[in-house]
Residue frames as a rotation matrix with the C-alpha (Angstrom) as fourth column:
MET 1
-0.404 -0.446 -0.799 113.08
-0.832 -0.184 0.524 85.78
-0.380 0.876 -0.296 97.07
GLY 2
0.641 0.740 0.203 111.13
-0.543 0.624 -0.562 83.50
-0.543 0.250 0.802 94.74
SER 3
-0.607 -0.785 0.124 112.51
-0.458 0.472 0.753 80.61
-0.650 0.400 -0.646 92.77
SER 4
0.462 0.738 -0.492 111.38
-0.858 0.233 -0.457 78.69
-0.223 0.633 0.741 89.74
LEU 5
-0.251 -0.444 0.860 111.82
-0.163 0.895 0.414 75.13
-0.954 -0.037 -0.297 88.58
GLN 6
0.295 0.283 -0.913 112.14
-0.929 -0.140 -0.343 74.28
-0.225 0.949 0.222 84.90
ALA 7
0.509 -0.063 0.858 112.03
0.029 0.998 0.057 70.72
-0.860 -0.004 0.510 83.57
VAL 8
-0.038 -0.584 -0.811 114.51
-0.949 -0.233 0.213 69.73
-0.313 0.778 -0.545 80.89
ALA 9
0.807 0.277 0.521 114.16
-0.097 0.933 -0.346 66.76
-0.582 0.229 0.780 78.54
LEU 10
-0.171 -0.917 -0.360 117.26
-0.809 -0.077 0.582 65.23
-0.562 0.391 -0.729 77.00
TRP 11
0.844 0.365 0.392 117.41
-0.086 0.815 -0.573 62.85
-0.529 0.450 0.719 74.07
GLY 12
0.128 -0.839 0.528 119.99
0.642 0.476 0.601 61.41
-0.756 0.263 0.600 71.68
ILE 13
-0.822 -0.566 0.065 121.09
0.381 -0.460 0.802 62.73
-0.425 0.684 0.593 68.31
LYS 14
-0.690 0.641 0.337 117.52
0.237 -0.240 0.941 63.00
0.684 0.729 0.013 66.99
ALA 15
-0.770 0.538 0.344 114.68
-0.619 -0.500 -0.605 64.89
-0.153 -0.679 0.718 68.68
PRO 16
-0.532 0.645 0.549 111.41
0.275 0.745 -0.608 62.98
-0.801 -0.173 -0.573 69.22
ALA 17
-0.844 0.361 0.396 109.14
0.398 -0.072 0.915 62.71
0.359 0.930 -0.083 66.18
HIS 18
-0.642 0.704 -0.304 105.84
-0.051 -0.435 -0.899 64.61
-0.765 -0.562 0.315 66.32
CYS 19
-0.892 0.433 0.130 103.38
0.250 0.234 0.939 63.11
0.376 0.871 -0.317 63.84
ILE 20
-0.808 0.561 0.183 100.24
-0.569 -0.658 -0.494 65.16
-0.156 -0.503 0.850 64.54
THR 21
-0.783 0.600 -0.161 97.04
0.529 0.780 0.334 63.24
0.326 0.177 -0.929 65.34
ALA 22
0.353 0.881 -0.316 95.02
0.935 -0.323 0.144 66.04
0.025 -0.347 -0.938 67.01
ILE 23
-0.732 -0.576 0.364 95.11
0.581 -0.807 -0.107 69.83
0.355 0.133 0.925 66.77
MET 24
0.419 0.820 -0.391 93.44
0.907 -0.393 0.149 72.72
-0.031 -0.417 -0.908 68.59
ILE 25
-0.511 -0.523 0.682 93.80
0.488 -0.830 -0.270 76.49
0.707 0.195 0.680 68.24
ALA 26
-0.513 0.267 -0.816 93.11
0.782 -0.248 -0.572 78.74
-0.355 -0.931 -0.081 71.22
ASP 27
0.552 0.833 0.036 90.61
0.800 -0.517 -0.306 81.60
-0.236 0.197 -0.951 71.11
ASP 28
0.418 -0.457 -0.785 93.47
-0.066 -0.877 0.476 84.11
-0.906 -0.147 -0.397 71.07
GLN 29
0.986 -0.008 0.164 94.54
0.160 0.283 -0.946 82.56
-0.039 0.959 0.280 67.74
GLN 30
0.419 -0.904 0.081 98.15
-0.828 -0.417 -0.376 82.83
0.374 0.090 -0.923 68.91
THR 31
-0.427 -0.510 0.747 98.46
-0.779 0.627 -0.018 79.42
-0.459 -0.589 -0.665 70.57
ILE 32
0.318 0.434 -0.843 98.18
-0.748 0.661 0.059 76.07
0.583 0.612 0.535 68.82
VAL 33
-0.098 -0.299 0.949 98.19
-0.780 0.616 0.113 72.76
-0.618 -0.729 -0.294 70.67
THR 34
0.183 0.119 -0.976 98.98
-0.801 0.594 -0.077 69.53
0.570 0.796 0.204 68.85
GLY 35
0.407 -0.064 0.911 98.87
-0.591 0.742 0.316 65.93
-0.696 -0.667 0.264 69.99
SER 36
-0.180 -0.626 -0.758 101.07
-0.981 0.171 0.092 63.30
0.073 0.760 -0.645 68.39
HIS 37
0.569 0.275 -0.775 101.11
-0.400 0.916 0.032 59.65
0.719 0.291 0.631 67.43
GLU 38
-0.310 -0.819 -0.483 103.96
0.198 0.441 -0.876 59.24
0.930 -0.367 0.026 69.92
GLY 39
0.242 0.554 -0.796 101.82
0.883 0.215 0.418 60.57
0.403 -0.804 -0.437 72.81
GLN 40
-0.672 -0.524 -0.524 103.32
0.694 -0.691 -0.200 64.04
-0.257 -0.498 0.828 73.26
LEU 41
0.685 0.728 0.021 101.58
0.705 -0.656 -0.270 67.40
-0.182 0.200 -0.963 73.30
CYS 42
-0.530 -0.832 0.166 103.25
0.848 -0.516 0.124 70.44
-0.018 0.206 0.978 71.77
LEU 43
0.541 0.592 -0.598 102.36
0.547 -0.787 -0.284 74.07
-0.639 -0.174 -0.750 72.40
TRP 44
-0.308 -0.578 0.756 103.12
0.949 -0.240 0.203 76.41
0.064 0.780 0.623 69.50
ASN 45
-0.160 0.206 -0.965 103.18
0.188 -0.954 -0.234 80.19
-0.969 -0.219 0.114 69.17
LEU 46
0.060 0.241 0.969 101.57
0.998 0.003 -0.063 81.65
-0.018 0.971 -0.240 66.05
SER 47
-0.666 -0.399 -0.630 102.84
0.427 -0.897 0.117 85.14
-0.612 -0.191 0.768 65.23
PRO 48
0.262 0.768 -0.584 100.77
-0.125 -0.573 -0.810 87.82
-0.957 0.285 -0.055 63.46
GLU 49
-0.133 -0.403 -0.905 102.93
-0.957 -0.187 0.224 87.07
-0.259 0.896 -0.361 60.39
LEU 50
0.810 0.575 -0.110 101.71
-0.585 0.802 -0.119 83.43
0.020 0.161 0.987 60.64
LYS 51
-0.160 -0.895 -0.416 105.11
-0.544 0.432 -0.719 82.08
0.823 0.112 -0.556 61.67
ILE 52
0.872 0.481 -0.088 104.90
-0.242 0.582 0.776 79.05
0.425 -0.655 0.625 63.94
SER 53
-0.277 -0.960 0.049 107.46
-0.546 0.115 -0.830 78.33
0.791 -0.256 -0.556 66.66
ALA 54
0.156 0.279 -0.947 107.49
0.480 0.817 0.320 75.57
0.863 -0.504 -0.006 69.27
LYS 55
0.236 0.019 0.972 106.90
-0.672 -0.719 0.177 76.76
0.702 -0.695 -0.157 72.83
GLU 56
-0.227 -0.258 0.939 106.78
-0.894 0.438 -0.096 73.58
-0.386 -0.861 -0.330 74.93
LEU 57
-0.204 0.149 -0.968 106.86
-0.482 0.845 0.231 69.82
0.852 0.513 -0.100 74.42
LEU 58
-0.072 0.312 0.947 104.89
-0.987 0.115 -0.113 67.87
-0.144 -0.943 0.299 77.02
PHE 59
-0.643 -0.182 -0.744 105.22
-0.332 0.941 0.057 64.14
0.690 0.284 -0.666 77.69
GLY 60
-0.500 0.486 0.717 102.50
-0.805 0.044 -0.591 62.10
-0.319 -0.873 0.369 79.40
HIS 61
0.638 0.770 0.026 100.67
-0.684 0.582 -0.441 59.70
-0.354 0.263 0.897 77.10
SER 62
-0.404 -0.759 0.511 102.04
-0.375 0.647 0.664 56.32
-0.834 0.077 -0.546 76.06
ALA 63
-0.236 0.412 0.880 99.70
0.824 0.564 -0.043 55.99
-0.514 0.716 -0.473 73.05
PRO 64
-0.718 -0.047 0.694 98.59
0.561 -0.629 0.538 58.27
0.412 0.776 0.478 70.19
VAL 65
-0.752 0.474 -0.457 96.67
0.024 -0.674 -0.738 61.39
-0.658 -0.566 0.496 71.26
THR 66
-0.577 0.621 0.531 93.13
0.814 0.384 0.436 61.25
0.067 0.683 -0.727 69.87
CYS 67
0.426 0.832 0.355 91.45
0.706 -0.551 0.445 64.37
0.566 0.061 -0.822 71.27
LEU 68
-0.793 -0.564 -0.229 92.25
0.594 -0.635 -0.493 67.86
0.133 -0.527 0.839 72.60
ALA 69
0.270 0.903 0.334 89.79
0.658 -0.426 0.621 70.23
0.703 0.052 -0.709 74.28
ARG 70
-0.498 -0.338 0.799 89.87
-0.276 -0.811 -0.515 73.42
0.822 -0.477 0.311 76.32
ALA 71
-0.488 0.284 -0.825 89.11
0.775 0.576 -0.260 72.79
0.401 -0.767 -0.502 79.97
ARG 72
0.244 0.558 -0.793 88.06
0.756 -0.621 -0.205 76.41
-0.607 -0.550 -0.574 80.68
ASP 73
0.991 0.120 -0.061 88.38
0.066 -0.825 -0.561 79.94
-0.118 0.552 -0.826 79.29
PHE 74
0.482 -0.861 0.162 91.79
0.862 0.433 -0.265 79.66
0.158 0.267 0.951 77.63
SER 75
0.180 -0.422 0.889 92.53
0.194 -0.871 -0.452 83.40
0.964 0.253 -0.075 77.86
LYS 76
0.578 0.097 0.811 92.18
-0.699 -0.454 0.553 83.36
0.421 -0.886 -0.194 81.67
GLN 77
0.080 -0.546 0.834 93.60
-0.685 0.578 0.444 79.94
-0.724 -0.607 -0.327 82.53
PRO 78
0.120 -0.059 -0.991 95.03
-0.967 0.219 -0.130 77.96
0.225 0.974 -0.031 79.62
TYR 79
-0.358 -0.152 0.921 94.15
-0.501 0.864 -0.053 74.39
-0.788 -0.480 -0.386 80.55
VAL 80
-0.097 0.271 -0.958 93.88
-0.931 0.317 0.183 71.70
0.353 0.909 0.221 77.89
VAL 81
0.220 0.217 0.951 92.46
-0.534 0.843 -0.068 68.20
-0.816 -0.493 0.301 78.35
SER 82
-0.253 -0.343 -0.904 93.88
-0.945 0.288 0.155 65.44
0.207 0.894 -0.397 76.18
ALA 83
0.553 0.402 0.730 92.90
-0.501 0.860 -0.094 61.82
-0.666 -0.313 0.677 75.58
ALA 84
-0.487 -0.761 -0.429 94.83
-0.852 0.305 0.427 58.96
-0.194 0.573 -0.796 74.01
GLU 85
-0.109 0.430 -0.896 93.95
-0.651 0.651 0.391 55.66
0.752 0.625 0.209 72.33
ASN 86
-0.459 -0.145 -0.877 94.64
0.362 0.871 -0.334 53.71
0.812 -0.470 -0.347 75.52
GLY 87
0.469 0.736 -0.488 92.46
0.793 -0.108 0.599 55.91
0.388 -0.668 -0.635 77.71
C-alpha cells in the first residue's frame, strides 16, 4: 500500500503577499508560474474560460525572484528553474 506526504504551510491572519516579479506560461497554456518579490513561486491553473486559480505556493528564495525558465519539456516533466537577486 502506497503512501503520500503533503507539506502544509501555516501563517497568521494574513496570507503571504505575492507581488509578481517574474512570470512564465507553460506550453500547455494551462499552467502559469509566477515568482514574487518575497521569494516565493506560485503555480496557477488557467481554465479554458481564462479563470486563474492557485495550485501551489513554493518557498525557497530569500530575495526577489528575477527569472523563470523551463528546465525540460514541460508537458513530460514539469520542471522550472528559478533565480533570485541574491543568486
